[in-house]
C-alpha positions as CSV (number, residue, x, y, z in Angstrom):
1,X,77.3,100.0,79.3
2,X,79.8,101.7,77.0
3,X,80.7,104.2,79.7
4,X,81.4,101.4,82.1
5,X,83.6,99.6,79.6
6,X,85.5,102.7,78.7
7,X,86.0,103.6,82.4
8,X,87.4,100.1,83.2
9,X,89.7,100.4,80.2
10,X,91.3,103.4,82.0
11,X,94.5,102.2,83.7
12,X,93.9,104.2,86.8
13,X,90.4,102.8,87.3
14,X,91.5,99.3,86.6
15,X,94.4,99.6,89.1
16,X,92.0,101.0,91.7
17,X,89.6,98.0,91.3
18,X,92.4,95.5,91.4
19,X,93.9,97.1,94.6
20,X,90.5,97.2,96.2
21,X,90.0,93.5,95.5
22,X,93.4,92.6,96.9
23,X,92.7,94.7,100.1
24,X,89.3,93.0,100.6
25,X,90.9,89.5,100.2
26,X,93.7,90.3,102.6
27,X,91.4,92.0,105.1
28,X,88.6,89.4,105.1
29,X,91.0,86.4,104.7
30,X,93.4,87.2,107.4
31,X,90.6,88.4,109.6
32,X,89.2,84.9,109.6
33,X,92.6,83.5,110.5
34,X,93.0,86.0,113.3
35,X,95.8,85.5,115.9
36,X,99.4,86.7,115.4
37,X,98.9,87.1,111.6
38,X,95.9,89.4,112.0
39,X,97.9,91.3,114.7
40,X,100.8,91.7,112.4
41,X,98.6,93.0,109.6
42,X,96.8,95.6,111.7
43,X,100.0,96.7,113.5
44,X,101.7,97.2,110.1
45,X,98.7,99.1,108.8
46,X,98.9,101.3,111.9
47,X,102.6,102.1,111.6
48,X,102.2,103.0,108.0
49,X,99.2,105.2,108.8
50,X,101.3,106.9,111.6
51,X,104.1,107.6,109.1
52,X,101.6,109.1,106.6
53,X,100.1,111.3,109.3
54,X,103.5,112.5,110.5
55,X,104.5,113.1,106.9
56,X,101.7,115.6,106.5
57,X,103.2,117.7,109.3
58,X,106.8,117.2,108.2
59,X,107.9,115.3,111.3
60,X,108.2,111.8,109.9
61,X,112.0,112.1,110.2
62,X,112.2,114.6,113.1
63,X,112.9,113.5,116.7
64,X,109.1,113.8,117.5
65,X,108.3,111.4,114.7
66,X,111.1,108.9,115.7
67,X,109.9,109.0,119.3
68,X,106.4,108.5,118.0
69,X,107.3,105.3,116.2
70,X,109.0,104.0,119.3
71,X,106.0,104.8,121.4
72,X,103.6,103.2,118.9
73,X,105.7,100.0,119.0
74,X,105.5,100.0,122.8
75,X,101.7,100.5,122.7
76,X,101.3,97.6,120.3
77,X,103.4,95.4,122.6
78,X,100.9,96.2,125.4
79,X,98.0,95.4,123.1
80,X,99.5,92.0,122.1
81,X,100.1,90.9,125.6
82,X,96.8,92.2,126.9
83,X,98.2,94.7,129.4
84,X,95.1,96.8,129.4
85,X,95.8,98.1,132.9
86,X,98.9,99.9,131.6
87,X,97.2,101.5,128.6
88,X,96.1,104.8,130.2
89,X,99.4,105.4,132.2
90,X,101.3,104.6,129.0
91,X,99.4,107.1,127.0
92,X,100.0,109.8,129.6
93,X,103.7,108.9,129.5
94,X,103.6,109.1,125.7
95,X,102.2,112.6,125.9
96,X,104.8,113.7,128.4
97,X,107.6,112.2,126.2
98,X,106.4,114.0,123.1
99,X,106.2,117.3,125.0
100,X,109.7,116.7,126.2
101,X,110.8,116.3,122.6
102,X,108.9,119.5,121.7
103,X,110.9,121.4,124.4
104,X,114.2,120.0,123.4
105,X,113.7,120.4,119.7
106,X,111.8,123.7,120.1
107,X,114.1,125.5,117.6
108,X,112.8,123.3,114.8
109,X,109.3,122.6,116.1
110,X,106.0,124.5,116.3
111,X,103.1,123.8,118.6
112,X,101.0,122.3,115.8
113,X,103.8,119.8,115.0
114,X,104.1,118.8,118.7
115,X,100.4,118.2,119.0
116,X,100.4,116.3,115.7
117,X,102.9,113.9,117.2
118,X,100.4,113.1,120.0
119,X,97.3,113.1,117.8
120,X,99.0,110.8,115.4
121,X,99.4,108.2,118.2
122,X,95.7,108.5,119.1
123,X,94.5,108.5,115.5
124,X,96.7,106.0,113.7
125,X,97.7,103.7,116.6
126,X,95.1,103.6,119.5
127,X,92.0,103.8,117.2
128,X,93.4,101.4,114.7
129,X,94.2,98.9,117.5
130,X,90.5,98.3,117.9
131,X,90.5,96.3,114.7
132,X,92.6,93.8,116.5
133,X,90.7,94.1,119.8
134,X,87.4,93.4,118.0
135,X,88.9,90.2,116.6
136,X,89.8,89.0,120.1
137,X,86.2,89.3,121.3
138,X,83.9,86.3,121.4
139,X,82.8,85.7,117.7
140,X,85.2,88.5,116.8
141,X,85.7,87.0,113.4
142,X,82.1,87.9,112.6
143,X,81.9,91.1,114.5
144,X,85.0,92.7,113.0
145,X,83.3,92.8,109.6
146,X,80.8,95.3,110.9
147,X,83.6,97.9,110.7
148,X,83.8,97.5,106.9
149,X,80.1,96.9,106.3
150,X,79.1,100.0,108.1
151,X,81.8,102.4,106.8
152,X,82.2,101.1,103.2
153,X,78.5,100.3,103.0
154,X,77.7,103.8,104.0
155,X,80.1,105.1,101.3
156,X,78.6,103.1,98.5
157,X,75.0,103.9,99.5
158,X,75.7,107.5,100.0
159,X,77.4,107.7,96.6
160,X,74.5,106.0,94.8
161,X,71.8,108.1,96.5
162,X,73.8,111.3,96.1
163,X,74.3,110.8,92.4
164,X,70.6,110.2,91.9
165,X,69.0,112.6,94.3
166,X,71.7,114.8,95.8
167,X,70.9,118.6,95.7
168,X,71.9,120.0,99.1
169,X,75.7,120.1,99.8
170,X,76.7,118.6,103.2
171,X,80.2,120.0,103.4
172,X,80.8,122.2,100.3
173,X,84.3,123.3,101.3
174,X,85.7,120.0,102.5
175,X,83.9,117.7,100.0
176,X,81.8,119.5,97.4
177,X,80.4,116.2,96.0
178,X,78.9,115.0,99.2
179,X,75.2,115.8,99.7
180,X,72.7,115.7,102.6
181,X,70.6,113.3,100.6
182,X,73.6,111.1,100.1
183,X,74.3,111.1,103.8
184,X,70.8,110.1,104.6
185,X,71.0,107.4,102.0
186,X,74.2,106.2,103.5
187,X,72.6,105.9,107.0
188,X,69.6,104.1,105.7
189,X,71.6,101.8,103.5
190,X,73.9,100.9,106.4
191,X,70.9,100.2,108.6
192,X,69.6,97.7,105.9
193,X,73.0,96.1,105.7
194,X,72.9,95.7,109.5
195,X,69.5,94.0,109.4
196,X,70.7,91.6,106.7
197,X,74.0,90.8,108.5
198,X,72.2,90.5,111.8
199,X,69.9,87.8,110.3
200,X,73.0,86.0,109.1
201,X,74.6,86.2,112.6
202,X,71.4,84.6,114.2
203,X,72.5,81.3,112.7
204,X,76.3,81.8,112.9
205,X,77.1,83.6,116.1
206,X,75.9,83.4,119.7
207,X,77.8,86.3,121.1
208,X,75.3,89.0,120.4
209,X,72.1,88.5,122.4
210,X,69.8,90.3,119.8
211,X,71.9,90.2,116.6
212,X,69.5,91.9,114.2
213,X,68.9,94.8,116.6
214,X,72.6,94.9,117.5
215,X,73.9,95.0,114.0
216,X,71.3,97.5,112.9
217,X,72.2,99.9,115.7
218,X,75.9,99.4,115.3
219,X,75.8,99.9,111.5
220,X,73.7,103.1,111.7
221,X,75.7,104.8,114.5
222,X,79.0,103.6,113.0
223,X,78.0,104.9,109.6
224,X,77.3,108.4,111.1
225,X,80.8,108.3,112.7
226,X,82.4,107.1,109.5
227,X,81.3,110.3,107.8
228,X,83.2,112.3,110.4
229,X,86.2,110.1,109.8
230,X,86.0,110.7,106.1
231,X,85.7,114.5,106.4
232,X,88.4,114.7,109.0
233,X,90.9,113.0,106.7
234,X,89.8,115.4,103.9
235,X,90.2,118.4,106.2
236,X,93.8,117.5,107.1
237,X,94.6,117.1,103.4
238,X,92.9,120.4,102.4
239,X,94.7,122.2,105.3
240,X,98.1,121.1,104.0
241,X,97.4,121.2,100.2
242,X,97.8,117.5,99.5
243,X,95.8,115.1,97.4
244,X,96.8,111.8,99.0
245,X,98.5,110.8,102.2
246,X,100.9,108.5,100.3
247,X,101.0,106.1,97.4
248,X,101.3,102.8,99.2
249,X,98.0,101.5,97.8
250,X,98.0,101.8,93.9
251,X,95.0,103.7,92.7
252,X,93.8,104.6,96.2
253,X,96.6,106.6,97.8
254,X,97.6,105.8,101.3
255,X,96.3,103.9,104.3
256,X,94.6,107.0,105.6
257,X,92.9,107.6,102.3
258,X,91.4,104.1,102.2
259,X,90.8,103.5,105.9
260,X,89.9,107.0,107.1
261,X,86.3,106.0,108.0
262,X,87.2,102.5,109.3
263,X,89.6,104.0,111.8
264,X,86.8,106.1,113.4
265,X,84.4,103.2,113.2
266,X,86.5,100.5,114.9
267,X,86.2,101.8,118.5
268,X,82.5,102.4,118.1
269,X,81.9,98.8,116.9
270,X,84.0,97.4,119.8
271,X,82.1,99.2,122.5
272,X,78.7,98.9,121.0
273,X,79.1,95.2,120.4
274,X,80.2,94.8,124.0
275,X,76.9,96.4,125.1
276,X,74.9,93.8,123.2
277,X,76.7,90.8,124.6
């Protein structure tokens, strides 16, 4: 108990807790509201994440980055107006546009930066957009929470099991503290969370035909994917020798530091939920 009190007395830890509470309130509160407000929040999160990603590669102020922001804005316009038929052609055009910038700005660009400009659009824009897409589904106000329950629930369960039983390193270079036992605990814990949430949805939502089975499957598979998202973000940081993507979230770092797993999970939840409807 003394250790907990002393830890909370630490300014950094207290800031982290307060920021986490604020994020949760905003995310869950505005998620319930939905509509243009939810769209504005997710689009803003996406643009900040894109800036953070470009910043890692040093192109946030280069022509490739500026064109990337413009392309991201165009993509979000298509999402808002539901122009799904134009999504794939637009992304092909975005790739060609960024390659054009690469050729024109070749003197100051390397191939890794050119590809980062394209990957950033897929990673921080297209994948993040599924948080908005989920909310537009039938009973999306309930289903969208599966993204957080599966990813953050996996994190918490994996941490607890890892601390108590972790012996075998899962990714010793990328994340030395993560263990195989913790990963298993995260998957099992997410599955249990899915069972509980599915039981709740039985009385609150009619969109999912078999809510308990649906939420369990979604949470377990999404939890597995969330680990890849977490380690991917760590890999980028390690490759470029940075601790945090930015400092926009006090105590947490950047958007990509806090939502790295959620970004990977969102498309999985969207498509799996659709299969159970």
